[in-house]
N, C-alpha and C positions, 0 to 999 in steps of 0.2 A: 573507584570503578573505572574500567576502560570505557571511554566515551564512545567507542565504536559501537557499543551496544545500547547507547541512549539516543533514541531518535530525537531529532530536533524538529519542532513545528515551524519550519521556515518555508514550506512549499508555496504558501500563498504569497510570500514576499518575493520569491523567485519568479512566480507567475506574473506578478504585477510588474516586476522589473523587465520582463520579457515582452510586455504588452505592445511596445512600440516596434517589435521586430517580427510581427506576425505575417509580414508580406510573403515570407517563404514557407508558410505553414503548409502542412500536408505531406504525406509520404509519396515518394516516387513509385513505391511498389517494388523497388529493386532490392529492398532489404539491406541498404547500406549500413555499416557499423557506425556507432557513435564515435566521433572524432575526438582528438585531444582537447579541443576547445570546451568540451563538456566535463573536463576533469574536475574533481572536487578539490577543495583547498587543503591546507596542510593537515597531516594526520589521517587523511582519507585516501584510499586506493583509487587510482584513476580507473574509470570504467573500461578503457581500452586495455588495461594491463591485466585484467582478470576476467575471464569469460568461460562459459561452458557451451560447447557446441554439439549439435546432433549430427554433424557432418561426417563423423568417423565410421558410422555404421553403413551397412549396405543400402544402396538407393532403393526407394520404394518403387512400386510398379508404375505409378503415375503421380506427378507433382501437382501441387495446388494450382499451378498455372495451366494444368491440362496437358502438359507435354509428357508423354509416356517415358518413364525411366529417368526423368530429370527432377531433382529437388529444387524447390524455390527457396532462395536464401531470405531469411528474415531475422530481425533482431528484436529482443525484448530487453529494455533497460529497467532494472529494479528500482524500488523506492528506497532501498537501503542496502548495506552490504549483505551478501548472501547469507541466509539463515532459514530456519524451519518455516518461517512465515511465507517462504517462497517454495516450500517443499513440493507442491504439485508440478511446478515447472521443471524442477530438477528430476522428478520422477518421470515426467514425459520425455525428457532428454535421455535419461539412463535406460529406460525401457523401450525406446524407439517409437513412442507414440507420435511424436512430431514427424518423424520420417515416414511412418505408416500413412500419415496424412499428407505427405508430399512436401514437407518443410525441412529445410536445413536451418534450424533455429540456433542462434547465438544468444546466450544470456549474459548480460553485462551488469556489473555492480553499480549500484547507486551510491549515495553518500550524503553527508550533511550539507554540501553545497552543490548538489546535483539535482536539477529539476527534470524529472522524467517527462513532464508535460512539455517543457521547452525542447527537449531532445526529440520527442515524437513530433511535435508541431513543426519543427524545422526540417523534418524529413530525414534526420540522422538515425532514427530507429523507427521501426514499424509499429511497435507496441510498447506500452509502458505501464507502470503501476503508480497509483495515487490513492488518496482517500476520496470518498464520494463528494464531500463539500469542496475539495480542490477542483473537481470538474466544473462545478457551478461557478466558482470564482474565475476560473480560466475562461469560461465561455463569456462571462460578463466583460472580460478584458479583451474579447475579440479573438481568443484562441480556440479554433474549432475542433476541440477534442470531444470524443464521445465514449461513454462507458459501454463496454460490450460484455462484461461478466464481472463477478466479484469473487474474491477468494474467501472473504469473511462476511458473514451476515451481520455482524456487529463489530465494533472496534474494541480491541483489547486495551485501549488506552484508558488510564485511570489516574486518580489523584491518590497519593500515598500519604498516610499520616501515622504518627506514633499513637499506639493505643492508649498510652498514659495521658494523652492530650485531652481526652474526653470527647473527641469528635465522633459523632454517630451518623451525621447526615450532611448534605451539602450546605444547609443553612448554618451549620456550626463552624463554618470556615471563617466567619467574621472574627477579627481579633488575632488572626494567625498570619505568619509569613507564608506566602504561597509562591514557590518557585515555578513559574509558568511562562510560556510564550504569551505575552499580554495581548497580542493581536489575534491569537488563535480563535477561530470561530466558536469552538466549544466553550471557551472561557467567556467570550462575550455573551453567549447564551446563558451560562450559569450565573454570571453576575447580574443579569437582568432578571432571571426567574427567581433567584433566591435572595435578591437585594443585598448583594455582597459589597456593600459600600464601606466596610470597615476592615477589609483585607489589606494587608501590606504586600503589594505585588513585588516580587523579587525576580530578577532576570534569570531565566532558565538557561543553564550552560551545558547541561548534559551530565554534570557531575553530581554525585549523591553525597559528597562530603558535608556540605552545609546542612543538608537535611538530616543526615545521621547524627550530627553533633548538636542539633537543636531539637529538643523533644516537643517543641510547640510549632515546628515547621511542617509544611506540606509541600510535596513536589509532584509534578506530573511524571508519568512513566507508563510502562507497558506491563501488563500482567504476565506477558510471555518472556520478559527479560529482567526488569528491575526486581521482580519478585524473587528470582533465583539469587541475585546478588545480595539482596537484603537478608535473605534467609542464611546465606553463607556467612554473613557478618553477624548473625545473631540478633538482628534488630526485631523488636516486637512491634509489628506494624499492622495497619488495616488499610483497606482500599475502598474507594468510591469509584465504581466503574462509570465512565463518562456516559455510556448508554443508559444507565439507570437514572441519570438526571433528566432524561427525556430527549436528549440530543443523540439520536440513534442513527448514525451514519453507516453506510457500507464502508468497509475498510479493505485495503489492498485490492482496489478496483483496477481492472484491466482497461486500458484506453487505446484507442487509435484515432485517426483523423476522419473527418467527414469525407475527405477525398479518397482515403483508402477504402472506406465502406462503399463509396459510389463506384470506384474504378476496379477494385479487387475484392469483391464480396466473397469469392471462393477462398481466397487466402485468409480472410478474417474468420470465416467459418472453420477452416481447417485448424487455425490456431486455437480458437475457443474450444472446439470439441476435443482436441488433443490435450489441452490444458485441464479441462474437466476430468478427463480420463486419468490424467496424471495425479490430480488431487485425490480422486477416489482410490488410486493405488497407494498413495502416500499415507492415507488414513490407517491402513493395515500393515504397512511396511516402512514406517518412518525411520527406524534404526538403520535399515539397509540404505535408504536414500540419503540419510544424514552424512554418510561417508562421502557421497558425491558433493554435497554442499560444502563440506569441510575443505575440499580441494580448492574452492574459491575463497574460503574464509578460514584459513588455518588457525587464526587466533581464537576462534570460538571452540571451546571444548565439546567433545561428544556428549559429556554429561549435561552440559548446559543445553545442547541441542535436544537431547532427549526430554529434558524438563520443558523446554519451550514447545516442542511438538505435542506433548501431552496436555499442556495448558491451552493450546489453540484449538483443540478438537471441537469443542462446542461452538466456538466462534465460526469455524468453517462449515461444520456439518449439522449444527443445530438450527433452530428457527425455521424459516421457510425452506431451507435446504433439505431438511429432514423429510419434507413431504413433496416438494417441487423439484428437488434435484440440486446438486452442487452447482454453485455459480449463479443461482437464480436471483432476480431482482424484481421489485414491484413498483408500479407507478405511484401507488399510495405512499410508499416509503420515501421515494424521491421527492414527491410533492410536499410531504411533511417537512423534510429538511430544508427544502427551498423556502417554505414559508417561515420557518424559524430563522433562517439567515436574513430574510427580508425584515422580520420584526426587530432584529437588533442592528440593522443597518449595514451588515456585511455585504448583502446584495442590494442594489439600488432599484432594480426592476426585475420582473418575472417574465422570462421567456417561456414558451410552451415547453413543459418539462419533458415531453416526448423527444425533443431535440437533443437532450443531454444524455440519453441512454437508450439502449436497444437490447432486447432479449432474442432477436431474430436468429442469432447464430448459436444459441445454446442447443445442446442435443435434444431432439424431439420437437423443437420449435417450428412453427409454420413459417415457410419462407415469405 
C-alpha cells in the first residue's frame, strides 16, 4: 500500500514538540502562506509545492476585510494530502464560494510530518484541520487554537481485523498483535475501558503488509481509505469503528487562533460559511470536485476518490449535522471527550470547554 494514503497518528507528538515555540502563536490576519519550514519529511509533498487557490476567478464585490472589490488572502493547511475528506474546501474553491465571501483562499497539503496546529499557531496559515482531541492537547500545551467547525461528525478511523481471527468486539483484541500509534488518545481510552492488558502493541508505520500477512493481526486505519486497499487485495476483514468504542471525537475539525477570532471575526465567519456551503455542494457533486482534488494529489485514483467520498457521507452529514446543519458541534460532545482524556491521563487538567470551540461562525448562528 502507498503510505501516502495511510494517515499517521502523530499530531499530538508534533503539538507537544511545538509547545515551547508558542510565543509566536496567532495569525497576523494577512493570510501568509505556509513556508518551506513546514515541509513534511521524505516521501511527502511539501505544503508549499502543491496548493489550490481561489484567486483566479473574478473578484467579489466586497472582501471579508470590508474593502469593496478586494479579496482578502487566506490560507488553509490540510491535515493530510488532498483527498475527498477535504472535498468541501475544494468545492468552495472551484465553485467560487470563498470568492463570493471575499476570500482568496489557498489550500495547502499536509502530510505525515506536518502539524497544521503548528503552522496555524505560528501565523503561517490562517486555518487548519485537526482532530477534535488534538485541539484539547494543543491547548493544554499552551497553543491557543480554537475549533470553529467540523467536517465530520464522527471519525472514520477504525481498527481492522481479519474475520477468521474470531474478533467481534474491542474486548476480543487481547492476545492479538495490534499495529497502532501507542500514544494515540483513542488507544489509551480503549486499553483502559476494555482492559486490553494482553495486547501485543506493534509500531504503526502506515504499511498494511504486516497486517495482510498475519491473520491474527489488527491495524489502525480509516474506513475511507484502507477499506478500499484491502478490498482491492481481496482481504476478508472486519472493522471496529473507534467511535463505537465510546471515544467519539469530531474529525477533520477546522481551527484558527484566538487572536484571529478576536481581531478578524469577519474573516473567520466568511471562511466557515463558505466552507459549509462547499461541503453541501460536494455531497451531491463529489465526482465533479474530485477532479479538482486530483490536481493536488495525482497519485490518488479517481476510483479511490469516488469510493472514499461515498464512504464519508454519513460521517459528514449524519448525526447532528442531519438536523442542525453541516459543520455543527455541541458542548456536550466536546465535554465528553475532554472527560475521557482526563480519565486516561492524556489531559492533566480541564479548562472551560467553551474556550476550545465555538459555533458562532456557523451559518445561522447568533453573533
